[in-house]
C-alpha positions in Angstrom: 35.4 129.6 87.2 37.0 132.7 86.8 37.7 131.7 83.3 34.0 130.2 82.8 32.4 133.9 84.0 34.5 135.6 81.1 33.7 133.7 78.2 29.6 133.9 79.0 30.4 137.4 79.9 32.0 137.6 76.0 29.2 135.8 75.1 26.5 138.0 75.9 28.5 140.8 75.1 28.6 139.9 71.7 25.3 138.4 70.8 24.0 142.2 72.0 26.5 143.2 69.4 25.0 141.2 66.5 21.8 142.0 67.7 22.2 146.0 68.0 22.7 146.1 64.2 19.1 145.4 63.7 17.8 148.0 66.1 19.8 150.2 64.8 19.5 150.1 60.6 16.4 147.7 60.6 14.0 148.8 62.9 10.5 148.8 61.3 8.8 151.9 59.5 5.5 151.6 60.3 3.6 154.0 62.4 -0.1 153.7 63.3 -2.5 156.1 64.3 -2.7 158.2 61.3 -6.2 159.3 59.3 -7.1 157.5 56.1 -6.9 159.5 53.4 -9.2 159.4 50.1 -9.6 161.3 46.9 -13.0 163.2 46.9 -14.5 162.8 43.9 -15.8 159.6 42.1 -13.5 157.3 40.7 -13.2 155.8 37.2 -13.4 152.0 38.1 -15.3 150.2 40.1 -13.4 146.8 40.5 -9.9 146.0 39.7 -8.1 143.4 39.0 -4.5 142.6 39.8 -1.8 139.7 38.5 1.0 139.4 39.3 3.5 136.9 37.4 6.1 135.5 40.4 9.4 135.8 39.4 8.6 137.5 35.7 11.6 139.7 34.8 10.8 142.7 32.4 12.8 141.9 29.7 11.2 138.6 29.3 8.4 140.0 28.9 8.6 143.1 26.6 11.8 141.5 24.7 10.8 139.8 21.3 11.9 136.1 20.8 14.5 135.6 18.1 11.7 135.4 15.0 11.0 138.6 16.1 8.0 138.2 17.5 6.5 139.2 21.1 6.1 136.6 23.6 3.3 137.9 24.9 0.8 139.2 22.0 -1.9 139.9 23.7 -0.1 142.1 26.4 2.2 143.5 23.7 -1.6 144.7 22.1 -2.7 146.2 25.2 0.8 148.3 25.3 -0.1 149.4 21.7 -3.6 150.0 21.6 -5.0 150.7 25.1 -2.8 151.3 28.1 0.1 152.4 29.7 3.5 150.3 30.3 6.9 150.4 31.9 9.5 149.4 34.5 8.6 148.8 38.1 11.9 149.3 40.1 12.0 146.6 42.9 14.1 146.7 46.3 16.4 144.6 47.7 15.7 141.8 48.8 14.1 140.7 46.0 11.7 138.4 47.2 8.3 137.0 46.8 6.7 138.6 50.5 8.9 142.3 50.6 7.8 142.2 46.6 3.7 141.6 47.1 3.7 144.0 50.4 5.6 147.0 48.4 2.9 146.1 45.6 0.0 145.9 47.8 0.5 147.8 50.8 2.6 150.6 49.6 5.9 150.3 51.5 9.1 148.3 51.6 8.7 145.5 54.5 12.2 145.7 57.2 14.5 142.7 57.1 14.1 141.9 60.4 9.9 141.1 59.6 10.9 139.1 56.5 12.9 136.8 58.7 10.4 136.0 60.8 8.1 134.2 58.2 6.0 133.9 55.1 2.8 133.4 56.2 3.1 135.6 59.4 2.7 139.5 59.6 5.6 140.3 62.6 3.5 144.0 62.2 0.3 144.8 61.6 -0.2 147.0 58.0 -2.7 148.3 56.0 -2.9 147.6 52.5 -5.1 148.3 49.1 -7.2 144.5 50.0 -7.8 145.7 53.5 -9.6 149.2 52.3 -11.3 147.6 49.5 -15.2 146.5 50.0 -14.0 142.9 49.2 -11.1 140.8 47.7 -10.6 137.5 46.1 -7.4 136.0 45.9 -6.6 133.1 44.2 -2.8 131.9 44.1 0.2 130.4 46.3 -0.3 129.6 50.0 2.8 131.3 50.7 2.0 134.8 49.8 -2.1 135.0 50.1 -2.7 134.2 53.7 -0.4 136.8 55.0 -2.8 139.9 53.5 -6.0 137.5 54.6 -4.4 137.8 57.9 -3.3 141.6 57.8 -6.9 142.3 57.1 -9.4 143.9 59.2 -13.0 142.4 59.1 -13.8 139.2 57.0 -14.0 140.3 53.1 -10.4 139.3 52.1 -11.7 135.6 50.7 -8.2 133.5 49.2 -8.4 130.2 47.4 -5.1 128.4 47.3 -3.6 125.2 45.8 -1.8 122.7 48.6 1.7 123.8 48.9 2.6 120.4 47.4 2.2 121.6 43.9 5.0 123.8 44.4 7.7 121.3 43.3 10.8 122.1 41.3 10.6 118.8 40.3 7.0 118.9 38.3 6.8 118.1 35.2 5.0 120.9 34.3 5.1 124.1 36.8 2.8 126.0 34.5 -0.2 124.2 35.7 -0.3 126.3 39.0 -0.9 129.5 37.0 -3.7 126.9 34.8 -5.2 126.3 38.2 -6.0 129.8 39.1 -7.2 130.6 35.7 -9.3 128.0 36.0 -10.5 128.4 39.6 -11.5 132.1 39.0 -13.7 131.3 35.7 -14.9 128.8 37.6 -15.8 131.4 40.4 -17.5 133.8 38.4 -19.9 130.7 37.2 -20.8 129.9 40.4 -22.0 133.4 41.0 -24.3 133.5 38.6 -26.1 131.1 40.5 -25.6 132.4 44.1 -27.4 135.7 44.6 -25.6 137.0 47.5 -22.2 136.4 45.5 -23.9 138.2 42.8 -24.4 140.9 44.8 -21.2 141.5 46.4 -19.6 141.0 42.9 -21.8 144.0 41.8 -20.7 146.1 44.5 -17.9 148.7 43.8 -14.4 148.9 45.4 -13.7 145.3 44.6 -10.1 143.8 44.0 -9.7 140.4 42.2 -5.8 139.4 42.6 -4.6 136.6 40.6 -0.8 135.2 42.0 0.7 133.8 39.3 3.8 131.4 40.4 4.2 129.3 37.6 6.8 131.1 36.0 8.6 131.8 39.2 9.0 128.0 39.7 10.3 127.4 36.1 12.6 129.5 36.6 14.3 128.3 39.5 14.0 124.9 37.7 15.0 125.3 34.4 16.6 129.1 34.5 14.9 132.3 32.8 16.4 131.1 29.5 15.1 128.1 29.2 11.9 127.1 27.0 9.6 126.0 30.1 10.5 129.5 31.6 9.4 131.5 28.1 6.5 129.0 27.0 4.9 129.9 30.9 5.1 133.2 29.7 3.2 132.7 26.7 0.4 130.4 28.9 0.1 133.2 31.4 -0.6 135.9 28.3 -3.2 133.4 27.2 -4.8 133.3 30.1 -4.7 137.1 30.8 -6.5 137.5 27.8 -9.0 134.6 28.6 -9.7 136.6 32.4 -10.2 139.9 30.7 -12.6 138.7 28.4 -14.4 136.4 30.8 -14.3 139.6 33.7 -16.1 142.1 30.8 -18.8 139.6 29.8 -19.6 138.8 33.4 -19.5 142.7 34.0 -21.6 143.2 30.8 -18.9 145.1 28.9 -19.4 148.4 31.2 -16.1 150.0 31.3 -15.9 150.2 34.4 -13.1 147.4 35.1 -9.0 148.6 35.5 -6.4 145.9 35.0 -2.8 145.8 36.3 -0.4 143.3 35.7 3.1 143.3 36.6 5.7 141.3 39.0 7.0 141.1 42.5 10.8 140.5 41.6 12.5 139.3 38.2 15.3 136.5 38.4 18.9 136.0 37.5 20.2 133.8 34.6 21.1 131.4 36.6 17.5 131.1 38.5 17.5 132.6 41.5 17.0 136.2 43.1 17.3 138.3 46.1 19.8 140.9 45.4 20.2 143.8 43.1 21.1 142.9 39.9 19.0 144.6 37.2 17.5 141.6 36.1 15.9 140.6 39.8 14.5 144.6 40.1 13.4 145.5 36.5 9.5 143.6 36.9 7.4 144.8 34.2 4.2 147.1 34.7 0.9 147.4 32.0 -2.0 149.3 33.1 -5.3 149.2 30.8 -9.2 149.6 31.8 -11.3 152.0 33.5 -9.6 155.3 34.1 -6.0 154.2 32.6 -4.6 156.4 30.1 -4.5 154.8 26.7 -1.3 154.1 24.4 0.8 157.4 23.9 3.5 157.6 21.8 6.5 160.1 21.9 9.7 160.5 19.5 12.0 161.4 22.2 13.0 159.0 25.2 13.5 159.9 29.2 15.9 157.2 29.9 19.1 156.7 29.2 19.1 152.9 28.9 19.1 150.7 25.5 15.9 148.9 26.8 13.7 150.3 24.5 15.8 149.7 21.5 16.4 146.0 22.8 12.3 145.6 23.1 11.3 146.8 19.9 9.8 149.6 21.7 11.4 152.8 20.7 7.9 154.9 19.4 5.8 153.8 22.9 5.9 156.0 25.7 7.9 154.3 28.7 6.1 155.5 32.5 8.9 153.9 35.0 7.9 153.4 38.5 8.9 152.4 41.9 7.4 148.9 43.0 5.5 150.6 46.3 3.8 153.4 43.9 1.4 150.7 42.8 -0.6 150.7 45.7 -1.9 154.2 45.4 -2.4 153.8 41.8 -4.9 151.2 42.5 -5.9 153.0 45.7 -6.8 156.0 43.1 -8.6 154.0 40.5 -11.8 152.4 42.5 -11.8 155.1 44.8 -10.7 153.6 48.3 -8.1 155.5 51.0 -4.5 155.2 50.3 -3.0 152.4 52.3 -1.8 154.8 55.4 1.5 153.0 55.9 2.0 153.3 51.9 5.2 155.3 51.1 4.2 154.7 47.3 3.9 158.1 45.0 0.8 158.0 42.7 2.3 157.9 39.1 -0.4 160.5 37.6 1.0 159.5 33.7 -1.1 156.5 34.6 -4.3 158.3 35.0 -7.2 158.8 32.1 -8.8 161.5 34.0 -9.4 165.5 34.7 -6.5 168.0 36.1 -9.0 168.5 38.9 -8.9 164.4 39.8 -5.2 164.3 39.5 -4.8 167.1 41.6 -6.9 165.7 44.4 -5.2 162.2 43.8 -2.2 163.4 44.7 -3.0 166.0 47.5 -4.4 162.9 49.4 -1.4 160.9 48.5 0.6 163.8 49.9 -1.9 164.2 53.1 -1.3 160.6 53.6 2.5 160.4 53.7 2.5 164.0 55.9 0.6 162.3 58.5 3.2 159.5 59.0 5.9 162.5 59.1 3.6 163.8 62.0 2.7 160.6 63.7 6.5 159.5 63.4 7.6 163.2 65.1 5.2 162.9 67.7 6.7 159.5 68.9 10.3 161.2 68.5 8.9 164.2 70.4 7.7 162.2 72.8 10.6 160.0 73.8 13.6 162.9 73.6 14.1 165.6 75.8 12.9 168.9 74.6 15.8 171.0 75.1 17.8 168.0 73.0 15.0 167.5 70.4 16.0 168.9 66.6 12.9 168.8 64.4 13.1 168.2 60.9 13.6 172.2 60.0 12.0 171.7 56.3 8.3 170.5 57.7 8.1 172.5 61.3 4.4 172.6 62.1 3.7 176.1 60.8 5.5 174.9 57.7 3.1 171.8 57.7 0.3 173.8 57.7 1.2 176.5 55.2 1.9 173.7 52.6 -1.0 172.0 53.3 -3.5 175.3 52.9 -1.7 176.6 49.9 -2.1 173.4 48.2 -5.6 173.3 49.2 -6.2 176.4 47.7 -4.2 176.3 44.6 -7.0 173.1 44.2 -10.0 175.9 45.0 -8.2 178.3 42.6 -8.6 175.9 39.6 -4.6 175.9 39.6 -4.6 172.3 38.7 -0.7 172.0 37.4 0.5 174.4 40.3 -1.2 172.2 42.8 0.4 169.4 41.4 3.9 170.5 41.4 3.4 171.8 45.0 1.8 168.6 46.7 4.9 166.7 45.0 7.1 168.5 46.8 5.5 168.1 49.6 5.9 164.4 48.7 9.1 164.8 48.9 9.7 166.8 52.0 7.8 164.4 53.7 9.6 161.4 52.8 12.9 163.0 53.6 11.5 163.8 57.4 10.6 160.2 57.4 13.7 159.3 56.5 15.2 161.7 59.0 13.0 160.8 62.3 13.5 156.9 61.3 17.2 156.9 61.9 17.0 159.5 64.4 19.1 158.0 66.8 20.8 156.0 64.8 24.2 158.2 65.7 23.5 157.7 69.4 23.0 154.3 69.2 26.1 153.5 66.8 28.4 155.5 68.6 27.2 153.6 72.3 27.7 150.1 70.1 31.4 151.4 69.0 31.9 152.5 72.5 31.2 149.4 74.0 33.6 147.7 71.4 36.4 149.3 71.5 36.0 149.0 75.2 35.5 144.7 74.3 38.9 144.6 72.5 41.0 146.4 74.8 39.8 144.6 77.5 40.7 141.2 76.0 44.1 142.9 74.8 45.1 143.6 78.3 43.7 140.2 79.8 45.9 138.5 77.1 48.9 140.6 78.3 48.4 140.2 81.9 48.0 136.3 81.5 51.0 135.4 78.8 53.3 138.8 79.6 54.1 138.1 83.1 52.3 141.5 84.0 50.2 140.1 87.0 51.1 141.2 90.5 49.7 140.4 93.4 46.8 143.5 94.8 47.8 146.3 96.7 46.2 148.0 99.3 46.3 151.1 96.9 45.1 149.5 94.2 41.8 148.0 96.3 40.9 151.0 97.2 41.6 153.0 93.5 39.3 149.8 92.2 36.3 150.8 94.8 36.8 153.9 93.7 36.7 153.7 90.6 33.6 151.5 90.8 31.7 154.0 92.9 32.8 156.4 90.0 31.3 154.0 86.9 27.8 153.5 89.0 27.7 156.9 89.2 27.7 157.2 85.6 25.5 153.8 85.0 22.8 155.2 87.3 23.0 158.9 85.1 22.8 156.8 81.5 19.8 154.9 83.4 18.1 157.8 84.6 18.5 159.8 80.9 17.0 157.0 79.0 14.0 156.4 81.4 13.3 160.2 81.5 13.2 159.6 77.7 10.7 156.7 77.8 13.6 154.6 75.8 13.0 151.3 74.6 14.5 148.0 76.9 17.1 147.3 74.3 18.4 151.0 74.5 19.7 150.4 78.3 21.6 147.4 77.0 23.4 149.2 74.3 24.6 152.5 76.9 25.5 150.4 79.7 27.5 147.3 78.5 29.9 150.5 77.7 29.8 151.8 80.9 30.7 148.1 82.4 33.3 146.9 79.9 35.3 150.1 80.0 35.1 149.6 84.2 36.9 146.6 83.4 39.2 148.4 81.2 40.1 150.6 83.7 40.3 148.0 86.4 43.4 146.7 84.6 45.5 150.1 84.4 48.2 148.7 86.4 48.7 145.7 83.9 48.7 148.5 80.9 51.2 150.6 83.4 53.5 147.5 83.5 53.5 146.9 80.1 54.7 151.0 79.6 57.4 150.5 82.0 58.7 147.2 80.0 58.7 148.2 77.0 62.5 149.3 76.2 63.5 145.1 77.5 60.7 144.3 74.4 62.1 143.2 71.0 60.5 146.5 69.3 61.4 145.8 65.8 59.8 142.4 65.9 56.4 143.3 67.7 56.3 146.0 65.7 56.9 143.7 61.9 54.3 141.3 63.9 51.8 144.9 64.4 52.4 146.0 60.6 51.5 142.3 59.3 48.5 141.5 61.3 47.4 145.1 60.3 47.9 144.0 56.7 46.6 141.0 57.0 43.2 142.4 58.9 42.8 144.9 55.9 43.5 142.4 53.3 40.6 139.8 55.4 38.4 143.2 54.7 38.9 143.7 51.5 38.5 140.1 51.0 34.6 140.7 51.8 34.1 143.2 48.6 36.9 141.6 46.6 37.0 137.4 46.6 40.5 137.8 44.7 42.0 139.0 47.1 41.5 135.7 48.8 43.6 134.3 46.2 46.7 137.2 46.7 46.2 136.1 50.3 47.0 132.5 49.7 49.5 132.8 47.2 51.4 134.9 50.4 50.5 132.0 53.3 52.1 129.6 50.3 55.4 131.4 50.5 55.6 131.3 54.4 57.7 128.2 54.6 60.4 129.7 52.0 60.6 133.2 54.0 60.5 131.2 57.3 63.5 129.0 56.6 60.9 125.8 57.1 61.7 125.5 53.6 65.1 123.9 54.0 64.5 121.6 57.1 61.1 120.0 55.7 60.7 120.3 52.2 58.2 117.8 51.2 56.0 119.3 53.7 56.7 122.8 53.0 56.2 121.6 49.0 53.0 119.9 50.0 51.7 123.4 51.6 52.8 125.5 48.9 51.0 123.0 46.4 47.9 122.9 48.6 47.3 127.3 48.8 48.1 127.1 44.8 45.0 125.1 44.3 42.9 126.4 46.9 43.4 130.1 45.7 42.4 129.2 42.2 38.6 128.9 43.7 38.4 132.5 44.6 38.7 133.3 41.4 36.0 130.9 40.2 32.4 132.5 39.6 30.1 132.0 42.4 27.0 132.6 40.5 25.7 131.8 36.7 27.3 128.3 37.2 25.4 125.6 34.9 24.9 122.3 36.6 27.6 119.9 36.2 27.6 116.6 37.6 30.9 115.8 36.3 32.9 118.1 38.7 30.9 116.2 41.5 32.0 113.0 40.3 35.7 114.1 40.1 35.2 115.7 43.9 33.7 111.7 44.9 37.5 110.2 43.3 39.7 112.6 44.4 38.1 112.1 48.1 39.0 108.1 47.6 42.5 108.8 46.1 43.1 111.3 49.4 41.8 108.6 51.5 42.9 105.7 50.0 46.6 107.4 50.5 46.5 108.1 54.1 45.2 104.5 54.5 48.1 102.9 52.7 50.5 105.1 54.6 49.3 105.1 57.7 49.4 100.7 57.2 52.9 101.0 56.5 53.2 103.0 59.7 51.2 101.2 61.9 48.3 98.8 61.0 44.5 99.7 61.5 42.7 97.7 63.9 39.9 95.5 62.0 37.2 97.8 63.1 38.9 101.1 61.9 39.6 99.6 59.1 36.0 97.9 57.9 35.0 101.7 58.9 36.7 104.1 56.7 36.1 101.3 54.1 32.0 101.7 54.8 32.8 105.4 54.2 34.6 105.1 51.2 31.8 103.1 49.9 29.3 106.0 51.1 31.2 108.6 49.2 31.0 106.3 45.9 27.2 106.1 46.7 26.5 109.9 47.3 28.2 110.8 44.0 26.0 107.9 42.4 22.9 109.6 44.3 23.8 113.1 42.9 24.1 112.2 39.1 21.1 110.0 39.6 18.7 112.8 40.8 19.9 115.3 38.5 19.5 112.5 35.2 16.0 111.9 36.6 15.1 115.4 36.9 16.4 116.6 33.8 13.8 113.6 32.4 11.4 115.5 34.2 10.3 112.1 36.2 10.5 113.7 39.6 13.2 112.9 42.5 13.2 109.2 43.2 12.2 108.3 46.8 15.5 105.7 47.4 17.6 109.2 46.3 15.7 110.8 48.8 16.0 108.5 51.5 19.7 108.1 51.1 20.5 111.6 51.2 18.4 112.3 54.4 19.7 109.0 55.8 23.5 110.3 55.0 22.8 113.8 56.4 22.1 112.0 59.9 24.9 109.7 60.0 27.2 112.2 59.3 26.8 113.5 62.6 27.5 109.9 64.3 29.7 107.8 62.1 32.8 110.1 62.9 32.0 108.9 66.3 32.9 105.1 65.6 36.2 105.7 64.6 39.5 105.5 66.4 40.5 108.9 68.5 43.7 108.9 67.0 44.2 112.3 65.3 44.3 111.6 61.9 42.3 108.6 61.6 39.6 110.6 63.2 40.5 113.8 61.3 40.0 111.6 58.2 36.7 109.6 59.3 35.3 113.5 59.5 36.3 114.5 56.7 34.3 111.5 54.4 31.7 112.2 56.7 31.2 115.6 55.5 32.5 115.3 52.0 29.4 112.6 51.3 26.9 115.2 52.8 28.8 118.1 50.3 28.5 116.0 47.3 24.3 116.0 47.5 24.8 119.2 47.7 26.4 120.5 45.5 25.8 120.9 41.2 29.3 121.8 39.9 33.3 122.8 40.5 31.9 123.3 44.6 32.2 120.0 45.2 36.1 120.0 44.5 36.5 122.6 47.4 36.0 120.4 50.7 39.1 117.9 49.3 41.5 121.0 48.4 40.5 122.5 51.7 41.4 119.2 53.5 45.0 118.7 51.6 45.7 121.9 52.9 44.4 121.3 56.6 46.6 118.1 56.7 49.4 120.2 55.3 49.2 123.0 57.9 49.0 120.1 60.8 52.5 118.7 59.7 54.2 122.2 58.7 53.5 123.7 62.1 54.6 120.2 64.0 57.7 121.1 62.0 57.3 124.8 63.0 57.7 123.5 67.3 60.5 121.2 66.1 62.2 123.7 64.3 61.9 126.6 68.0 63.3 123.5 69.6 60.4 122.4 71.8 61.3 119.7 74.3 57.6 118.4 74.9 56.7 117.8 71.3 54.9 114.8 70.7 54.8 112.6 67.1 51.3 113.6 65.3 50.9 109.9 64.2 50.5 109.0 68.4 48.7 112.1 69.3 45.6 110.7 70.3 42.4 112.8 71.4 41.5 110.3 74.3 44.6 111.1 75.6 45.5 112.6 79.0 47.4 116.1 78.5 50.2 116.4 81.0 49.5 119.9 82.9 53.3 120.5 82.8 53.7 120.7 79.1 51.1 123.3 78.0 52.9 126.1 77.4 52.6 130.1 77.2 51.3 132.2 74.7 54.3 133.2 72.2 54.0 135.6 68.9 54.4 132.9 66.4 50.7 132.2 67.7 49.5 135.4 66.6 50.6 134.7 62.8 48.8 130.8 63.7 45.4 132.7 64.8 45.8 134.5 62.1 45.8 131.7 59.8 42.9 129.9 61.6 40.8 133.2 60.8 41.9 133.4 57.0 41.1 130.3 56.4 37.8 130.3 57.7 37.2 133.5 55.6 38.5 130.8 52.8 35.7 128.4 54.1 33.0 130.8 53.6 33.9 132.6 50.6 35.9 130.1 49.0 33.4 128.9 46.3 30.2 131.2 47.5 29.0 134.3 48.7 26.7 134.1 51.9 26.2 137.8 51.8 24.5 138.1 48.4 21.1 135.8 48.4 21.1 135.3 44.8 25.0 133.5 44.9 22.4 129.9 46.3 21.1 127.8 43.6 18.1 126.0 44.8 19.2 122.6 42.7 21.8 122.3 45.4 18.8 120.5 47.5 17.2 118.8 44.6 18.5 115.3 46.2 16.7 116.3 49.6 13.8 117.5 48.3 12.2 119.7 45.5 8.8 121.0 47.0 9.1 124.6 47.6 10.0 125.2 51.7 11.9 128.3 52.2 13.3 126.9 56.0 14.3 123.6 55.3 16.0 124.5 52.2 18.0 127.4 54.0 18.8 125.0 56.5 20.4 122.8 54.0 22.1 125.5 52.3 23.4 127.0 55.0 24.9 123.6 56.8 26.3 123.5 53.0 28.4 126.8 54.2 29.2 125.2 57.7 30.5 122.3 56.6 34.1 123.7 55.2 34.0 125.9 58.1 33.7 122.5 60.7 36.5 121.0 58.5 38.8 124.3 59.5 37.6 124.4 63.1 38.3 120.7 63.4 42.1 120.8 62.1 42.7 124.1 64.2 41.9 122.0 67.4 44.4 119.5 66.3 47.3 122.2 66.2 46.0 122.9 69.7 46.9 119.7 70.7 50.0 119.1 68.8 51.8 122.4 69.7 50.6 121.7 73.4 48.6 124.8 73.6 45.6 125.8 75.7 42.4 125.8 73.4 41.5 129.3 75.3 44.9 130.8 75.0 44.9 130.8 71.5 41.3 131.7 71.3 41.8 134.9 72.6 43.6 136.2 70.5 41.2 134.9 67.2 38.7 136.7 69.6 40.7 139.9 69.2 41.0 139.4 65.4 37.6 138.9 64.6 36.3 141.7 66.8 38.4 144.2 64.6 37.2 142.7 61.7 33.7 143.1 62.8 34.8 147.0 63.8 35.8 147.4 60.3 32.7 146.7 59.0 30.9 148.7 62.0 32.9 152.0 60.7 32.1 151.0 56.8 28.5 151.5 57.4 27.0 154.9 56.1 24.2 156.6 56.1 24.6 158.3 52.5 25.1 156.1 49.7 23.0 153.6 48.3 21.0 150.8 50.6 22.7 148.7 48.5 26.5 149.4 49.6 24.7 149.8 53.2 22.9 146.7 53.4 26.1 145.0 52.0 28.6 146.3 54.8 25.8 145.1 57.4 25.7 141.7 56.2 29.8 141.4 56.1 29.7 142.6 59.7 26.5 140.2 60.3 29.1 137.3 59.4 31.6 138.4 61.5 29.7 138.5 64.3 27.9 135.6 63.6 31.4 133.4 63.2 32.6 135.2 66.4 29.4 134.3 68.4 29.8 130.6 67.0 33.5 130.1 68.1 32.8 131.5 71.4 29.8 129.1 71.8 32.0 126.2 71.1 34.7 127.4 73.8 32.4 127.9 76.3 31.1 123.9 75.6 34.3 123.2 75.8 35.1 124.4 79.2 32.4 123.1 81.2 33.8 119.5 79.7 37.0 120.0 82.4 37.6 116.7 82.7 36.3 115.0 79.2 36.7 117.3 76.0 34.2 116.2 72.8 34.3 118.4 69.7 32.9 116.7 66.9 33.3 113.5 68.8 36.8 114.0 70.1 37.5 113.5 73.7 40.4 114.3 75.6 41.4 116.4 79.3 42.0 119.6 79.1 43.6 121.6 81.7 42.2 125.6 81.6 44.7 127.8 83.4 
């Protein structure tokens, strides 16, 4: 029971540490209670039409084709004659929801909000649609509802097509855009005979939003360089031209309509998005119509890149903006209040108006951002003791008043250019102040988490030493008195911390982050006798050997950390691991098994050197993977038949599983061929794929409980699913990894033999269902640190061997086409995550086998694994810096999240196995286990 409590407490601690990163780095930037700000002068436009071509790259639109002609002649003509253009720079993650929020609401949504759903607003926010008089939207059911739900009142009207139309296997995804254009034209025709609707349409401050998803769908299905993607751009260009003509006719060419054409994000050459590659973050922006500056020409350029030359637009003036800047631009053009949550800066070079209008507009923009700063400052002041509160010095209360008064005076005096510069300085200061207060508690919370992390790791190390180093001593009266006094001291510390947080009205999560270190360090201090005993026993320890292990483990952990940033380091690690039998002397005693280990390490070392992104689908690799799996299975069955013939039931099961491997390889190639011919996903293929996925959890339970029999059954079940989720060389990864795992099991047995273990058992006779003799369970040795490190290293290999789960764009949606082709982010994401976990499970099963064959308590070996993974997570936590690019911060955070997720998964598995004290089940394995 004591061990059970230890694991449950450890699980809770790790869940808290995992969630803490979101409270520290991903809190919502939104505040409420600001006063809306609008320009007091008459706006130049009465209405605005917003075109968003989902997934359109800037270069795909602006760059001429091979013949030197533009792919979008109408928009190219707008740039040349009557509009202003530039590049809109998006932020990570480059996904549809955060991209549209930045465009329409003017702020960058935090990651935790994005993860809560596509059609739901986790927090309410203001937007251009909300501030408009009426907004009509046409497009995707995944985007439009979130703006309708977030709007106050019922003035946002949405028209969406069925979600089933968002099919990556569609014969013509551009029909999604055609539907939007046709619906808009029909809507305007109906309005001519509907007096109520006609009156609404002729009111001011109206917005029309056309969401065009065809380009994004074709990009995912066929890649951005494909004929389908490029032709879809031409279709959108023609559709925009037609809508502009229809709009102008409907409003009698009154010249009061403003148009904006842009994109939410770009797309990589391999058809994905989500990360920070320029092809994903550079999107087009073209504005024309009422109030927009007409085409300008210039000889010199303020941009260092070569895009203008590449696009053939050297003489055209380019005005780049941040994606959030488009929201205040739209608000200024039609005279509505700036969205109160916007952090966009009005791009004045896009406005064709007087300097007075520009000065008033940028002044309203500055006050709107300053309002957010004031609310943020007041919130932080209310939750911080007065003597501890440190205000943002450049914008104290008096300085704010001076800024506002001086800016207003400059406008009243007609010094508009000076007022514009002054307001831009105010915006810069307010933005820095917002960031200052947004991250105000970051150091405090981070320090608490680090303190708790170090304390927990120290406690686990002391626990291992106390249990396995013969340092446990019976408690004395003096020890009990000291522990009671220690408890009283830490209780007082905990009460003081809680009182401090209560006085500051801190969130309830702060109590958890600050009180866990108190409890953890109390547990550490209780083990003072263990530490003292260790110090006294130092002279009797083999110091040189211990120091050597310490250096190796330190180097190994650093290697693992660096491998998260440079995958090639995993290749180096595998090469070093391949030499282990030679360095340890095992090669002399077990040449065949050592050679198998070295060859499998070298073959697996190739995968980290291969590209994780930009791969073209190649089903030939999948066929090769199926053949390799069949060869490995047949070889094992043949060798097993020679040693101990399989019973009929097991033989039939293995034959069926081998036939299933063949069937899955056929299903993958058949699906790929059908999609290439634009014939859609065959229903038979889809049914077989889903049945294979479900049966992969059940079939291994039918196999023999003999160690290698059960492992082979698990391998073939998992490989079947992996084949269906593969598009290229990654299909070869599980068979090669499994070869190495089988070699690891065998060579660990040889290691036990060389150490003279009297209780060793033959692997061929090991059965998971057999009772384990308690007397055979041994204590931890220094060599078990090496086993634990191997396990962690192989887990990292399983995660990063043929992909990078820290980068969203390294996943190809084509991987799930055997299961579904209609866009569904949650099912697709779940399937891709299962693909990532399959190699992980293979390694987990192997590690369980090694624990069985080496007669070691799984809990004992797991504690060493826990220390190694915790040290890695702590390393990544220290790598997260407030300075530098957000992409660098996000990368370190994602790596921390990966390691913590891995650790929590391992702990959950350990808790489950500890509960099953009489019968142990792990991926269908059953055996009795004694937990000491």
